[in-house]
ZADO-1210 file (C-alpha; in nm, 4 decimals, padded with zeros to 6 digits):
<atoms>
<atom x="00.0094" y="00.0062" z="-00.0027" code="MET" pos="1"/>
<atom x="00.2764" y="00.2339" z="00.0675" code="ALA" pos="2"/>
<atom x="00.3897" y="00.2271" z="-00.2980" code="GLY" pos="3"/>
<atom x="00.0468" y="00.3123" z="-00.4331" code="ILE" pos="4"/>
<atom x="-00.0218" y="00.6875" z="-00.5221" code="ARG" pos="5"/>
<atom x="-00.3633" y="00.7335" z="-00.4765" code="SER" pos="6"/>
<atom x="-00.5612" y="01.0235" z="-00.6445" code="VAL" pos="7"/>
<atom x="-00.7906" y="01.2463" z="-00.4281" code="ILE" pos="8"/>
<atom x="-01.0479" y="01.4513" z="-00.6023" code="SER" pos="9"/>
<atom x="-01.4169" y="01.5336" z="-00.5814" code="THR" pos="10"/>
<atom x="-01.5082" y="01.2982" z="-00.8750" code="LEU" pos="11"/>
<atom x="-01.6882" y="00.9614" z="-00.7820" code="GLY" pos="12"/>
<atom x="-01.5967" y="00.6086" z="-00.9219" code="PRO" pos="13"/>
<atom x="-01.8103" y="00.6809" z="-01.2231" code="ASN" pos="14"/>
<atom x="-01.6795" y="01.0407" z="-01.2922" code="GLY" pos="15"/>
<atom x="-01.9675" y="01.2161" z="-01.1189" code="GLU" pos="16"/>
<atom x="-01.9018" y="01.5357" z="-00.9571" code="GLU" pos="17"/>
<atom x="-01.9581" y="01.5245" z="-00.5982" code="VAL" pos="18"/>
<atom x="-01.9834" y="01.9014" z="-00.5169" code="MET" pos="19"/>
<atom x="-02.3336" y="01.9912" z="-00.6424" code="GLY" pos="20"/>
<atom x="-02.5056" y="02.3187" z="-00.6189" code="PRO" pos="21"/>
<atom x="-02.6211" y="02.2687" z="-00.2582" code="ASP" pos="22"/>
<atom x="-02.2808" y="02.1504" z="-00.1258" code="ILE" pos="23"/>
<atom x="-02.0697" y="02.4057" z="00.0548" code="VAL" pos="24"/>
<atom x="-01.8101" y="02.1704" z="00.2006" code="LEU" pos="25"/>
<atom x="-01.7401" y="01.8124" z="00.1390" code="TRP" pos="26"/>
<atom x="-01.5027" y="01.5897" z="00.3371" code="HIS" pos="27"/>
<atom x="-01.3294" y="01.3212" z="00.1481" code="TYR" pos="28"/>
<atom x="-01.4445" y="01.0006" z="00.3177" code="PRO" pos="29"/>
<atom x="-01.1676" y="00.7453" z="00.2268" code="ASN" pos="30"/>
<atom x="-00.8595" y="00.6886" z="00.4396" code="ASN" pos="31"/>
<atom x="-00.6070" y="00.6581" z="00.1712" code="ASP" pos="32"/>
<atom x="-00.4501" y="00.9991" z="00.1792" code="ILE" pos="33"/>
<atom x="-00.0740" y="00.9632" z="00.2695" code="MET" pos="34"/>
<atom x="00.2484" y="01.0982" z="00.1829" code="ASN" pos="35"/>
<atom x="00.2858" y="01.0989" z="-00.2064" code="GLY" pos="36"/>
<atom x="-00.0986" y="01.1164" z="-00.2735" code="SER" pos="37"/>
<atom x="-00.2135" y="01.3149" z="-00.5476" code="LEU" pos="38"/>
<atom x="-00.4525" y="01.6009" z="-00.4221" code="LEU" pos="39"/>
<atom x="-00.6562" y="01.7237" z="-00.7243" code="THR" pos="40"/>
<atom x="-00.8703" y="02.0661" z="-00.6905" code="VAL" pos="41"/>
<atom x="-01.1013" y="02.1801" z="-00.9451" code="GLU" pos="42"/>
<atom x="-01.1172" y="02.5536" z="-01.0718" code="SER" pos="43"/>
<atom x="-01.4143" y="02.6103" z="-00.8690" code="ASN" pos="44"/>
<atom x="-01.2993" y="02.4595" z="-00.5409" code="HIS" pos="45"/>
<atom x="-01.0497" y="02.4964" z="-00.2515" code="PHE" pos="46"/>
<atom x="-00.9062" y="02.2354" z="-00.0545" code="CYS" pos="47"/>
<atom x="-00.8121" y="02.2431" z="00.2956" code="VAL" pos="48"/>
<atom x="-00.5539" y="01.9595" z="00.4089" code="LEU" pos="49"/>
<atom x="-00.5596" y="01.8622" z="00.7693" code="LYS" pos="50"/>
<atom x="-00.3630" y="01.6381" z="00.9831" code="SER" pos="51"/>
<atom x="-00.4596" y="01.5210" z="01.3513" code="ARG" pos="52"/>
<atom x="-00.6994" y="01.8138" z="01.3478" code="GLY" pos="53"/>
<atom x="-00.4524" y="02.0806" z="01.2455" code="ALA" pos="54"/>
<atom x="-00.4827" y="02.2728" z="00.9337" code="ILE" pos="55"/>
<atom x="-00.1585" y="02.2064" z="00.7067" code="ILE" pos="56"/>
<atom x="-00.2094" y="02.3848" z="00.3922" code="ASN" pos="57"/>
<atom x="-00.4853" y="02.5379" z="00.1501" code="VAL" pos="58"/>
<atom x="-00.4730" y="02.4554" z="-00.2199" code="TYR" pos="59"/>
<atom x="-00.6431" y="02.6179" z="-00.5071" code="GLU" pos="60"/>
<atom x="-00.6838" y="02.4808" z="-00.8695" code="THR" pos="61"/>
<atom x="-00.4387" y="02.2195" z="-00.9565" code="GLY" pos="62"/>
<atom x="-00.2764" y="01.8759" z="-00.8622" code="GLN" pos="63"/>
<atom x="-00.0404" y="01.8467" z="-00.5579" code="TYR" pos="64"/>
<atom x="00.1498" y="01.5792" z="-00.4189" code="ALA" pos="65"/>
<atom x="00.1103" y="01.5302" z="-00.0322" code="VAL" pos="66"/>
<atom x="00.4341" y="01.5775" z="00.1246" code="ASP" pos="67"/>
<atom x="00.4424" y="01.6479" z="00.4875" code="THR" pos="68"/>
<atom x="00.6796" y="01.5081" z="00.7866" code="PRO" pos="69"/>
<atom x="00.5897" y="01.1620" z="00.8818" code="GLN" pos="70"/>
<atom x="00.4278" y="01.0941" z="01.2152" code="ARG" pos="71"/>
<atom x="00.4208" y="00.7589" z="01.3214" code="VAL" pos="72"/>
<atom x="00.1571" y="00.6768" z="01.5820" code="LEU" pos="73"/>
<atom x="00.2748" y="00.3785" z="01.7506" code="PHE" pos="74"/>
<atom x="00.3916" y="-00.0004" z="01.7218" code="GLY" pos="75"/>
<atom x="00.5123" y="-00.2024" z="01.4347" code="SER" pos="76"/>
<atom x="00.1722" y="-00.2703" z="01.2894" code="ILE" pos="77"/>
<atom x="00.1611" y="00.0780" z="01.1310" code="GLN" pos="78"/>
<atom x="00.5138" y="00.0128" z="00.9912" code="GLN" pos="79"/>
<atom x="00.4113" y="-00.3082" z="00.8516" code="ALA" pos="80"/>
<atom x="00.0805" y="-00.2257" z="00.6863" code="PHE" pos="81"/>
<atom x="00.1138" y="00.1455" z="00.6100" code="TYR" pos="82"/>
<atom x="00.4728" y="00.1999" z="00.5833" code="GLY" pos="83"/>
<atom x="00.5348" y="00.4082" z="00.9001" code="GLY" pos="84"/>
<atom x="00.1955" y="00.5976" z="00.8520" code="GLN" pos="85"/>
<atom x="-00.1459" y="00.5406" z="00.9740" code="SER" pos="86"/>
<atom x="-00.4989" y="00.5853" z="00.7894" code="PRO" pos="87"/>
<atom x="-00.6664" y="00.8982" z="00.8710" code="TRP" pos="88"/>
<atom x="-00.3450" y="01.0754" z="00.9252" code="GLN" pos="89"/>
<atom x="-00.4691" y="01.3269" z="00.6550" code="TYR" pos="90"/>
<atom x="-00.8208" y="01.4958" z="00.5829" code="GLU" pos="91"/>
<atom x="-00.9050" y="01.6658" z="00.2745" code="ALA" pos="92"/>
<atom x="-01.2101" y="01.9197" z="00.2932" code="LEU" pos="93"/>
<atom x="-01.3154" y="02.0525" z="-00.0390" code="TYR" pos="94"/>
<atom x="-01.4797" y="02.3950" z="-00.0244" code="ILE" pos="95"/>
<atom x="-01.7222" y="02.5132" z="-00.3069" code="ASN" pos="96"/>
<atom x="-01.6160" y="02.8576" z="-00.4176" code="ARG" pos="97"/>
<atom x="-01.8907" y="02.8851" z="-00.6823" code="ALA" pos="98"/>
<atom x="-02.2071" y="03.0883" z="-00.6079" code="LYS" pos="99"/>
<atom x="-02.4802" y="02.9193" z="-00.4348" code="LEU" pos="100"/>
<atom x="-02.8459" y="03.0123" z="-00.3743" code="VAL" pos="101"/>
<atom x="-02.9973" y="02.9472" z="-00.0468" code="VAL" pos="102"/>
<atom x="-03.3689" y="02.9995" z="00.0091" code="SER" pos="103"/>
<atom x="-03.5572" y="03.0597" z="00.3268" code="THR" pos="104"/>
<atom x="-03.9307" y="03.1448" z="00.4124" code="ALA" pos="105"/>
<atom x="-04.1174" y="03.2335" z="00.7200" code="GLY" pos="106"/>
<atom x="-04.3918" y="03.4528" z="00.8879" code="LEU" pos="107"/>
<atom x="-04.3805" y="03.8157" z="01.0189" code="ALA" pos="108"/>
<atom x="-04.6618" y="04.0399" z="01.1623" code="LEU" pos="109"/>
<atom x="-04.7471" y="04.4025" z="01.0307" code="SER" pos="110"/>
<atom x="-04.8275" y="04.6767" z="01.2485" code="ARG" pos="111"/>
<atom x="-05.2112" y="04.5621" z="01.2724" code="GLU" pos="112"/>
<atom x="-05.0617" y="04.2090" z="01.3810" code="MET" pos="113"/>
<atom x="-05.1674" y="04.0705" z="01.0489" code="ALA" pos="114"/>
<atom x="-04.9654" y="03.7583" z="00.9280" code="GLU" pos="115"/>
<atom x="-04.7273" y="03.8283" z="00.6419" code="MET" pos="116"/>
<atom x="-04.5486" y="03.5413" z="00.4457" code="THR" pos="117"/>
<atom x="-04.1842" y="03.6249" z="00.3413" code="TYR" pos="118"/>
<atom x="-03.9646" y="03.4422" z="00.0661" code="ASP" pos="119"/>
<atom x="-03.6048" y="03.5281" z="00.0752" code="VAL" pos="120"/>
<atom x="-03.3244" y="03.3935" z="-00.1775" code="ASP" pos="121"/>
<atom x="-02.9708" y="03.4837" z="-00.1024" code="TYR" pos="122"/>
<atom x="-02.6765" y="03.4123" z="-00.3162" code="TYR" pos="123"/>
<atom x="-02.3412" y="03.3147" z="-00.1236" code="ILE" pos="124"/>
<atom x="-01.9932" y="03.2180" z="-00.2143" code="HIS" pos="125"/>
<atom x="-01.6414" y="03.1565" z="-00.0516" code="VAL" pos="126"/>
<atom x="-01.4131" y="03.4185" z="-00.1905" code="ASP" pos="127"/>
<atom x="-01.0332" y="03.3656" z="-00.0703" code="THR" pos="128"/>
<atom x="-00.8226" y="03.0779" z="00.0805" code="ALA" pos="129"/>
<atom x="-00.8479" y="03.2613" z="00.4163" code="GLN" pos="130"/>
<atom x="-01.2202" y="03.2467" z="00.3825" code="ASP" pos="131"/>
<atom x="-01.2078" y="02.8659" z="00.3067" code="ALA" pos="132"/>
<atom x="-01.0068" y="02.8277" z="00.6476" code="VAL" pos="133"/>
<atom x="-01.2826" y="03.0418" z="00.8006" code="LYS" pos="134"/>
<atom x="-01.5603" y="02.7634" z="00.6839" code="VAL" pos="135"/>
<atom x="-01.3500" y="02.4817" z="00.8210" code="VAL" pos="136"/>
<atom x="-01.2804" y="02.6339" z="01.1489" code="GLN" pos="137"/>
<atom x="-01.6175" y="02.7935" z="01.2509" code="HIS" pos="138"/>
<atom x="-01.8774" y="02.6077" z="01.0385" code="MET" pos="139"/>
<atom x="-01.9799" y="02.2640" z="01.1998" code="PRO" pos="140"/>
<atom x="-02.1128" y="01.9854" z="00.9718" code="TYR" pos="141"/>
<atom x="-02.2466" y="01.6356" z="01.0209" code="SER" pos="142"/>
<atom x="-02.1363" y="01.3553" z="00.8129" code="GLY" pos="143"/>
<atom x="-01.9354" y="01.4231" z="00.5210" code="HIS" pos="144"/>
<atom x="-02.0902" y="01.7372" z="00.3881" code="ALA" pos="145"/>
<atom x="-02.2019" y="02.0899" z="00.4814" code="LEU" pos="146"/>
<atom x="-02.5088" y="02.1773" z="00.2625" code="THR" pos="147"/>
<atom x="-02.6739" y="02.5195" z="00.2053" code="THR" pos="148"/>
<atom x="-02.9603" y="02.3949" z="00.4183" code="LYS" pos="149"/>
<atom x="-02.6980" y="02.3711" z="00.7137" code="ASP" pos="150"/>
<atom x="-02.5952" y="02.7235" z="00.6438" code="VAL" pos="151"/>
<atom x="-02.9595" y="02.8359" z="00.6406" code="ASN" pos="152"/>
<atom x="-03.0110" y="02.6869" z="00.9651" code="ALA" pos="153"/>
<atom x="-02.7663" y="02.9414" z="01.1094" code="TYR" pos="154"/>
<atom x="-02.8827" y="03.2439" z="00.9007" code="ALA" pos="155"/>
<atom x="-03.2345" y="03.1846" z="00.8777" code="GLY" pos="156"/>
<atom x="-03.3145" y="03.3597" z="01.2301" code="PRO" pos="157"/>
<atom x="-03.0993" y="03.6542" z="01.1348" code="VAL" pos="158"/>
<atom x="-03.3275" y="03.7017" z="00.8080" code="VAL" pos="159"/>
<atom x="-03.6340" y="03.6589" z="01.0460" code="GLU" pos="160"/>
<atom x="-03.5250" y="03.9203" z="01.2740" code="GLN" pos="161"/>
<atom x="-03.4339" y="04.1659" z="01.0005" code="ALA" pos="162"/>
<atom x="-03.7744" y="04.1351" z="00.8304" code="ILE" pos="163"/>
<atom x="-03.9703" y="04.1579" z="01.1312" code="ASN" pos="164"/>
<atom x="-03.7783" y="04.4820" z="01.2583" code="GLN" pos="165"/>
<atom x="-03.9335" y="04.6776" z="00.9733" code="LEU" pos="166"/>
<atom x="-04.2579" y="04.4952" z="00.9155" code="ILE" pos="167"/>
<atom x="-04.3802" y="04.5287" z="01.2774" code="GLN" pos="168"/>
<atom x="-04.3666" y="04.9077" z="01.2301" code="VAL" pos="169"/>
<atom x="-04.5070" y="04.9236" z="00.8831" code="THR" pos="170"/>
<atom x="-04.8816" y="04.9099" z="00.8072" code="PRO" pos="171"/>
<atom x="-05.0224" y="04.6330" z="00.5946" code="LEU" pos="172"/>
<atom x="-05.1142" y="04.8027" z="00.2900" code="GLU" pos="173"/>
<atom x="-04.7463" y="04.9853" z="00.2980" code="GLN" pos="174"/>
<atom x="-04.5335" y="04.6900" z="00.3318" code="VAL" pos="175"/>
<atom x="-04.4633" y="04.6525" z="-00.0639" code="ASN" pos="176"/>
<atom x="-04.3600" y="05.0283" z="-00.0629" code="GLU" pos="177"/>
<atom x="-04.0735" y="04.9509" z="00.1800" code="LYS" pos="178"/>
<atom x="-03.9468" y="04.6413" z="-00.0234" code="ILE" pos="179"/>
<atom x="-03.6300" y="04.8216" z="-00.1046" code="HIS" pos="180"/>
<atom x="-03.5638" y="04.9316" z="00.2462" code="ASP" pos="181"/>
<atom x="-03.6397" y="04.5719" z="00.3691" code="LEU" pos="182"/>
<atom x="-03.3895" y="04.4211" z="00.0934" code="THR" pos="183"/>
<atom x="-03.1133" y="04.6466" z="00.2243" code="ASP" pos="184"/>
<atom x="-03.1793" y="04.5834" z="00.5779" code="LEU" pos="185"/>
<atom x="-03.1756" y="04.2044" z="00.5320" code="VAL" pos="186"/>
<atom x="-02.8745" y="04.2208" z="00.3080" code="TYR" pos="187"/>
<atom x="-02.6825" y="04.4201" z="00.5875" code="THR" pos="188"/>
<atom x="-02.7559" y="04.2046" z="00.8675" code="HIS" pos="189"/>
<atom x="-02.6870" y="03.8913" z="00.6758" code="LEU" pos="190"/>
<atom x="-02.3553" y="04.0002" z="00.5304" code="GLN" pos="191"/>
<atom x="-02.2268" y="04.0849" z="00.8667" code="GLU" pos="192"/>
<atom x="-02.3445" y="03.7513" z="01.0275" code="PHE" pos="193"/>
<atom x="-02.2059" y="03.5218" z="00.7287" code="LEU" pos="194"/>
<atom x="-01.8564" y="03.7203" z="00.7044" code="ALA" pos="195"/>
<atom x="-01.7616" y="03.5713" z="01.0546" code="ALA" pos="196"/>
<atom x="-01.7994" y="03.2221" z="00.9045" code="TYR" pos="197"/>
<atom x="-01.5830" y="03.3129" z="00.5850" code="GLY" pos="198"/>
<atom x="-01.8821" y="03.3319" z="00.3492" code="ILE" pos="199"/>
<atom x="-01.9472" y="03.6297" z="00.1150" code="SER" pos="200"/>
<atom x="-02.3035" y="03.7522" z="00.0290" code="LEU" pos="201"/>
<atom x="-02.3793" y="03.8691" z="-00.3222" code="ASN" pos="202"/>
<atom x="-02.7253" y="03.9661" z="-00.3719" code="THR" pos="203"/>
<atom x="-03.0537" y="03.9092" z="-00.1718" code="VAL" pos="204"/>
<atom x="-03.4181" y="03.9062" z="-00.3139" code="LYS" pos="205"/>
<atom x="-03.7091" y="03.9536" z="-00.0850" code="VAL" pos="206"/>
<atom x="-04.0829" y="03.8955" z="-00.1521" code="LEU" pos="207"/>
<atom x="-04.3510" y="03.9637" z="00.1185" code="VAL" pos="208"/>
<atom x="-04.7138" y="03.9075" z="00.0674" code="HIS" pos="209"/>
<atom x="-05.0330" y="03.8509" z="00.2982" code="PRO" pos="210"/>
<atom x="-05.0590" y="03.4913" z="00.4220" code="ARG" pos="211"/>
<atom x="-05.4547" y="03.5030" z="00.3758" code="ASP" pos="212"/>
<atom x="-05.5743" y="03.4946" z="00.0260" code="GLU" pos="213"/>
<atom x="-05.8713" y="03.6856" z="00.1010" code="ARG" pos="214"/>
<atom x="-05.6630" y="03.9733" z="00.2504" code="MET" pos="215"/>
<atom x="-05.4447" y="03.9670" z="-00.0373" code="LYS" pos="216"/>
<atom x="-05.7474" y="04.0070" z="-00.2819" code="ALA" pos="217"/>
<atom x="-05.9075" y="04.2936" z="-00.0663" code="LEU" pos="218"/>
<atom x="-05.5671" y="04.4836" z="-00.0955" code="ILE" pos="219"/>
<atom x="-05.5554" y="04.4332" z="-00.4682" code="SER" pos="220"/>
<atom x="-05.9154" y="04.5886" z="-00.4960" code="LEU" pos="221"/>
<atom x="-05.8242" y="04.8604" z="-00.2874" code="LYS" pos="222"/>
<atom x="-05.5282" y="04.9447" z="-00.5327" code="ALA" pos="223"/>
<atom x="-05.7808" y="05.0131" z="-00.7962" code="PHE" pos="224"/>
<atom x="-05.9076" y="05.2988" z="-00.5853" code="GLY" pos="225"/>
<atom x="-06.2036" y="05.1284" z="-00.4058" code="LEU" pos="226"/>
<atom x="-06.3173" y="05.2001" z="-00.0700" code="SER" pos="227"/>
<atom x="-06.3048" y="04.9325" z="00.2152" code="GLU" pos="228"/>
<atom x="-06.6764" y="04.8754" z="00.1788" code="LEU" pos="229"/>
<atom x="-06.6743" y="04.8630" z="-00.1972" code="ASP" pos="230"/>
<atom x="-06.3802" y="04.6299" z="-00.1873" code="ALA" pos="231"/>
<atom x="-06.5504" y="04.3977" z="00.0337" code="VAL" pos="232"/>
<atom x="-06.8700" y="04.4054" z="-00.1816" code="ARG" pos="233"/>
<atom x="-06.6697" y="04.3401" z="-00.5190" code="TYR" pos="234"/>
<atom x="-06.4856" y="04.0666" z="-00.3685" code="TYR" pos="235"/>
<atom x="-06.8268" y="03.9110" z="-00.2367" code="ALA" pos="236"/>
<atom x="-06.9679" y="03.9607" z="-00.5906" code="ALA" pos="237"/>
<atom x="-06.6560" y="03.7716" z="-00.7402" code="MET" pos="238"/>
<atom x="-06.7140" y="03.4806" z="-00.5046" code="LEU" pos="239"/>
<atom x="-07.0996" y="03.4741" z="-00.6109" code="MET" pos="240"/>
<atom x="-07.0181" y="03.4955" z="-00.9671" code="ALA" pos="241"/>
<atom x="-06.7678" y="03.2086" z="-00.9456" code="GLU" pos="242"/>
<atom x="-07.0654" y="03.0000" z="-00.7950" code="ARG" pos="243"/>
<atom x="-07.3134" y="03.1165" z="-01.0683" code="GLY" pos="244"/>
<atom x="-07.5331" y="03.3307" z="-00.8239" code="VAL" pos="245"/>
<atom x="-07.7323" y="03.5734" z="-01.0579" code="PRO" pos="246"/>
<atom x="-07.7191" y="03.8500" z="-00.7888" code="SER" pos="247"/>
<atom x="-07.3583" y="03.8709" z="-00.8226" code="ALA" pos="248"/>
<atom x="-07.3798" y="04.2434" z="-01.0033" code="PRO" pos="249"/>
<atom x="-07.6217" y="04.3637" z="-00.7347" code="ASN" pos="250"/>
<atom x="-07.3784" y="04.2732" z="-00.4789" code="MET" pos="251"/>
<atom x="-07.1184" y="04.4690" z="-00.6321" code="ALA" pos="252"/>
<atom x="-07.3034" y="04.8086" z="-00.6747" code="VAL" pos="253"/>
<atom x="-07.4998" y="04.7368" z="-00.3367" code="GLY" pos="254"/>
<atom x="-07.8668" y="04.7122" z="-00.4763" code="GLU" pos="255"/>
<atom x="-08.1206" y="04.4756" z="-00.3872" code="PRO" pos="256"/>
<atom x="-08.1970" y="04.1897" z="-00.6374" code="PHE" pos="257"/>
<atom x="-08.5663" y="04.1967" z="-00.7981" code="HIS" pos="258"/>
<atom x="-08.7335" y="03.9158" z="-00.9976" code="ILE" pos="259"/>
<atom x="-08.9229" y="04.0262" z="-01.2985" code="GLY" pos="260"/>
<atom x="-08.9727" y="04.3786" z="-01.1220" code="GLY" pos="261"/>
<atom x="-09.1452" y="04.2334" z="-00.8058" code="VAL" pos="262"/>
<atom x="-08.9554" y="04.2238" z="-00.4918" code="GLN" pos="263"/>
<atom x="-08.9552" y="03.8702" z="-00.3475" code="PRO" pos="264"/>
<atom x="-08.9296" y="03.9560" z="00.0128" code="THR" pos="265"/>
<atom x="-09.1768" y="04.1897" z="00.1931" code="VAL" pos="266"/>
<atom x="-09.1198" y="04.3750" z="00.5276" code="SER" pos="267"/>
<atom x="-09.2753" y="04.2189" z="00.8506" code="ALA" pos="268"/>
<atom x="-09.2816" y="04.5611" z="01.0073" code="ASP" pos="269"/>
<atom x="-09.6659" y="04.5762" z="00.9207" code="GLY" pos="270"/>
<atom x="-09.7147" y="04.2578" z="01.0808" code="TYR" pos="271"/>
<atom x="-09.5567" y="04.3266" z="01.3917" code="ALA" pos="272"/>
<atom x="-09.7624" y="04.6486" z="01.4265" code="ALA" pos="273"/>
<atom x="-10.1033" y="04.4885" z="01.4397" code="ARG" pos="274"/>
<atom x="-10.2793" y="04.4961" z="01.7568" code="SER" pos="275"/>
<atom x="-10.3860" y="04.1786" z="01.9395" code="SER" pos="276"/>
<atom x="-10.7520" y="04.2905" z="01.9110" code="ALA" pos="277"/>
<atom x="-10.7645" y="04.2616" z="01.5448" code="SER" pos="278"/>
<atom x="-10.6413" y="03.9227" z="01.5229" code="ARG" pos="279"/>
<atom x="-10.9016" y="03.6295" z="01.4883" code="PRO" pos="280"/>
<atom x="-10.9884" y="03.4559" z="01.8186" code="ALA" pos="281"/>
<atom x="-10.8198" y="03.1133" z="01.8401" code="PRO" pos="282"/>
<atom x="-11.0527" y="02.8367" z="01.7924" code="ILE" pos="283"/>
<atom x="-11.1117" y="02.6276" z="02.0841" code="PRO" pos="284"/>
<atom x="-11.0489" y="02.2486" z="02.0729" code="PRO" pos="285"/>
<atom x="-11.3298" y="02.0061" z="02.0464" code="PRO" pos="286"/>
<atom x="-11.4404" y="01.8409" z="02.3424" code="PRO" pos="287"/>
<atom x="-11.3189" y="01.4782" z="02.4036" code="PRO" pos="288"/>
<atom x="-11.5424" y="01.1958" z="02.2617" code="ALA" pos="289"/>
<atom x="-11.7588" y="00.9949" z="02.4970" code="ALA" pos="290"/>
<atom x="-11.6446" y="00.6273" z="02.5652" code="PRO" pos="291"/>
<atom x="-11.8558" y="00.3704" z="02.3675" code="PRO" pos="292"/>
<atom x="-12.1263" y="00.1943" z="02.5558" code="ALA" pos="293"/>
<atom x="-12.0633" y="-00.1836" z="02.6412" code="PRO" pos="294"/>
<atom x="-12.2181" y="-00.4705" z="02.4352" code="ALA" pos="295"/>
<atom x="-12.4954" y="-00.6529" z="02.5907" code="PRO" pos="296"/>
<atom x="-12.4192" y="-00.9846" z="02.7248" code="MET" pos="297"/>
<atom x="-12.5952" y="-01.3062" z="02.5868" code="ALA" pos="298"/>
<atom x="-12.8432" y="-01.4915" z="02.8182" code="PRO" pos="299"/>
<atom x="-12.7306" y="-01.7865" z="03.0051" code="ARG" pos="300"/>
<atom x="-12.8408" y="-02.1429" z="02.9016" code="LEU" pos="301"/>
<atom x="-13.0024" y="-02.1866" z="03.2533" code="GLU" pos="302"/>
<atom x="-13.2218" y="-01.8936" z="03.2369" code="GLU" pos="303"/>
<atom x="-13.3647" y="-02.0148" z="02.8932" code="ILE" pos="304"/>
<atom x="-13.4645" y="-02.3466" z="03.0157" code="ARG" pos="305"/>
</atoms>
């Protein structure tokens, strides 16, 4: 095994690239990195080489031979099987330097305590070799990969705090007017937070809208210049038209609905004003029927004789 020069790269056995668009960091999973191994780094990657937990070097694009002082752990077993070296002596961590997109969503409350849904897309990348070291040192990962979902687990609360900071003091109808201020606020908070992890922020896209679909429709109707009452009428008229109710136009203009020029409903005020004397007297119930007379009994045989 000591004479074999293994090639370390991000390509799988079938030539497939492991570092996809959702991978920020990937830890080489095998234990065959030793002195003389060839370390291959693609054009959109960094590679951080570690030995016993300590960072030895950071590599950019190219192919490099691993050449560090030998550090024998103990005993003759390592000497016999690994030529004086032990497995897991070196670790290769690849950092994706391409621009990656991270998405997050959540709820915020307006000044009227109305629920607002927000969707935020932000683009990140690792710029320099020093930033790659920060990612390795400060961003923990589980298994062999650090994904954009893991990064969002750290950055998501920062986005939520920045959005609520502005939306909670803004009326519901004026939230969209503050979208540029909201985007700048999220960008400032997020950039400052991610810089401590060696991650650079490129752009941020923020979209905010009411969570309730009815509220969204009413705000859209008010945007046409309708008052609150007219917006409610037109919204109810649209729902009635979708269900085929013929009185939908009357709901929109606020007029009663007539069939053939005759109003189908009559006010009950006139009936309520009648005096009790003008009402007809109630008819008393009939007396109960008398029980039927018993039938005559037949004469006995002794009486006939």
